[in-house]
N, C-alpha and C positions, 0 to 999 in steps of 0.2 A: 221875932225874926230868927230863923234857924241859920246857923253857920254851916257851911258846907265844908266838909273835911276832904282835902285832896292829899292822898297819901304820897310819899316820896316814891321814887322809882323802885320797882321791886328789887329785892335783894340780889336776885340772880343777875340783874343788869350790872349792879355794882361789883359783884364777884367776877363777872366776865371782864369788865374793864380792868380790875385789879390783876387778873390772870394775864391779860394782854400786856399790861405794863411790865409785869414780872417776866414774861417771855422775852420781851424786847430787851430788857436789862440783862437777862441771861445770855441772849445771843450776842449782844455787844461785848459783854465780859469774855465770852468764849472766843470771839474773833480777835480780841486783843491778846488773849493768851496764846492763840495759835500763831499770830504774827510774832509775838515775843519768842516763842519756842523756835521758830524758824530762823530768827535773826540774832539769837543769843551769841553766836560765835563770830558775828561780823560787827565789830565795834566801829562806831562812827562818832568822831568828836569834832567840835567846831570851836575856834577861838580867834579873836575875842567875840563874845556874844553878850550884848549887842555890839555891833561893829559900825564903823564909819566908812572906811574905804576898802579894806582887804579882810578876807576871812581865810584862815588856815583850816583846811579840811584834812583830817587824818582818818584813815580807815584801815581796818585789818581784814585781809582776805584769808579764810581758812584753807581753801584749796585753790590752786591756779585756775582761773576761768576768765571768760570774756565778760566785761562789765560795761555798764552805762552809768554815768554820773551826771545828774542834771539838777538845775535850779528851777523851782516853780514858785509862783506867787501864792498868796493866801487863798485864792480860789481855784488853784490847781493848774493854771496856765503855765506852760514851760517858757521861761524867759531866757534860759541859756542851757546848752548841752556842753559840758566840759569834756567828757569822755564818751565816745559813741562806739560801743561794741568793740572794745580793744582788749586783747588778752593781757591780763595782769597776773604777775606771779604771787605766790603765797607770801604773807607777812604784812608788815606795816608800810603804808604808802601815804604820801603827803602831797597836797596841791595847795598853792596860794591862789585864791580866787579874787580877782579885781572887781570889787562891787561899787566902784566910784560912779558908774553910770546908772545904778539902780536908785529908785526913789525910796524915801523912808517907808518902812512897812515890814510886814512879816513874810518871810520866805521859807522854803523848805529845800533841803539838800536831800536827794534821793540817789542811792546807789543800788543798782539792780544787776544781778548776775544769775547764773544757773541755780535755780532752786532757792534763791533768797532775794529779799528786797527790804531795804532799811531806809527810813526817812527820819530827818531831824530838823527841828525848827530853829531858825535864827532871825535876828532882828537887825534891820538897817536903820540907823538914826542919822539924819543929815542936819 
């Protein structure tokens, strides 16, 4: 009885898949670099993280501008808008956010203004 040899996928299929994965990795890396370059002068810090009831949000604005500051859950649904298109001066700003009504989970603080958008993750533990 003769055995039938079934060759693996041709090499060009494997190479194409490799190039596709390489392209996706490159695009993800570049998108992160672009976001980082745009947001490098807009510092956002959260404490304590993880938190139980309140989160102190500190952010620095490079140039006076109208900003929006919002809280989103881990799938991107906005649960609270703390600042809605309000003109904020240059420098360090601070907000104490009452998170007592939020359930345990991962959330994101996003500050958005003219020509910048910065997000940072925080955790609520009940």
